[in-house]
C-alpha positions, 0 to 999 in steps of 0.5 A, spaced: 530 627 576 535 621 577 534 615 582 540 610 583 538 604 588 543 604 593 541 599 597 535 593 597 534 586 599 536 584 591 542 585 586 542 584 579 546 578 576 552 580 573 552 587 577 557 586 583 554 590 589 552 588 596 545 587 598 541 587 605 534 587 607 534 595 608 533 600 603 537 607 601 536 611 594 540 616 592 536 622 588 538 628 584 534 633 582 535 640 579 542 642 583 540 638 589 543 632 591 538 627 596 539 621 600 533 617 602 534 612 608 541 609 609 539 602 610 542 598 616 550 598 615 555 601 610 553 597 604 550 604 602 556 608 602 560 601 599 555 601 593 555 608 592 562 608 591 562 603 586 557 607 582 561 613 583 557 617 587 560 622 592 556 621 599 560 627 602 556 632 597 549 632 599 544 637 601 539 632 604 538 626 608 530 624 607 528 619 613 522 615 610 521 613 618 526 610 624 526 603 623 533 599 623 533 598 616 532 605 614 536 609 619 542 605 622 547 607 616 546 614 619 553 613 624 556 611 617 555 617 614 557 621 620 564 618 619 564 619 612 563 627 613 567 627 619 573 624 616 572 628 610 573 634 615 579 632 619 582 631 611 580 637 609 576 634 603 571 637 599 564 636 602 557 639 604 554 638 610 546 635 609 540 637 613 537 631 615 529 631 613 524 627 618 517 626 622 518 629 629 517 622 632 523 619 627 528 618 632 523 616 638 526 609 641 522 603 638 522 596 642 520 589 639 520 585 644 524 579 642 529 583 638 530 590 643 531 597 639 529 597 632 528 605 632 534 609 630 540 608 635 542 615 634 538 621 638 536 627 635 541 631 640 547 627 638 545 626 630 544 634 631 552 635 633 554 633 626 548 635 621 542 640 622 535 636 623 529 639 620 523 635 623 516 636 620 509 633 621 507 637 614 509 637 607 516 640 606 518 642 599 525 640 597 525 643 591 520 646 586 518 639 584 520 634 589 516 634 596 517 630 603 510 629 604 510 629 612 505 625 616 500 621 611 493 621 612 490 614 613 483 614 610 483 606 608 480 601 613 484 595 610 492 598 611 496 602 616 492 599 622 497 594 625 502 596 630 509 593 630 512 593 637 512 599 642 515 606 642 517 610 647 514 616 649 514 621 655 507 618 657 511 611 657 511 605 652 505 605 647 503 601 641 507 603 635 503 605 629 509 608 625 506 615 625 513 617 623 512 614 616 512 618 610 514 618 603 518 623 597 514 625 591 516 628 585 512 632 580 514 629 573 512 633 566 507 626 566 505 625 573 507 623 580 513 619 582 512 616 589 518 614 592 517 610 599 521 606 604 516 601 607 509 604 606 507 602 614 502 608 613 499 604 607 501 604 600 494 606 597 494 612 603 500 614 601 498 615 593 492 618 595 496 624 600 501 625 595 495 626 590 492 631 595 499 635 596 501 635 589 494 636 586 496 631 581 491 625 579 497 622 574 501 617 577 508 615 573 511 610 578 511 608 585 518 606 587 520 602 594 517 598 599 510 597 599 509 593 606 506 587 603 509 582 607 504 576 608 498 581 607 491 579 609 487 576 603 483 583 604 489 587 604 492 584 598 485 584 594 483 591 596 490 594 594 491 590 587 484 593 586 486 600 588 492 599 583 488 596 577 484 603 578 489 607 579 493 605 572 500 607 574 505 607 568 509 603 572 511 599 579 518 598 582 516 594 588 521 592 592 524 591 599 518 589 604 514 587 598 513 579 598 513 575 591 506 573 592 504 580 592 508 582 586 505 576 582 498 579 584 500 586 582 502 584 576 496 582 574 493 589 573 500 593 573 507 593 570 511 591 575 518 592 573 525 589 576 529 592 582 536 591 585 542 595 587 545 598 581 538 600 578 538 607 575 531 611 573 530 618 570 524 622 570 523 628 566 
């Protein structure tokens, strides 16, 4: 599997890409091409062009959850594909994969809408959509986890704003939060968006779904932004016992948390333009 960072909060020095507080990865696994999240704007498309990655040719768009910094780029992807059709360019229409709640309206009082600005119906006019609460194997070795089991009492417990349901507005515990997992020859590579469901919960569920205990790498946002002392200490202890080969913590992982994790694990630098490969 090959993974390229299209969008992150950070960019590498002397690599002239654009950054934004968002996330988007491009993944190649076998003959499949997957876009994991779309960031906040069209930055992921601009960076992909510089990396010579053609986002007109995709098999899947997998969404980690519905928040603005992971889904608002979808409108720009629609434009890219619509213009390819108009100009009769070679393109491949991807299937969008997500949790059944990923397109629900999410509201935060001081901001307004923080969920997807595209409804299921409007997006479906351009791309086929597959929503699942359970795991979906995109290839023989790459799985979309679906809804993550939350077993730890120190994470994945806080709500962020409200989600609009048929019963009205209720606290949003981001049940749509999920991840991708790749079964490499040496263990699991866990690919996360924001880990609202809890990074340790995600790892445990990944091990359960894939029937594998070894962890090669965890890449993405760990949702450790000003975490409580208890959450950070218990997360660090969990990672210490887990003994992953590497951690590529980025996006919504603050410096304090990275520093704490670096005492027990091999923390790697992450930025737009980074390319990783796993066997």
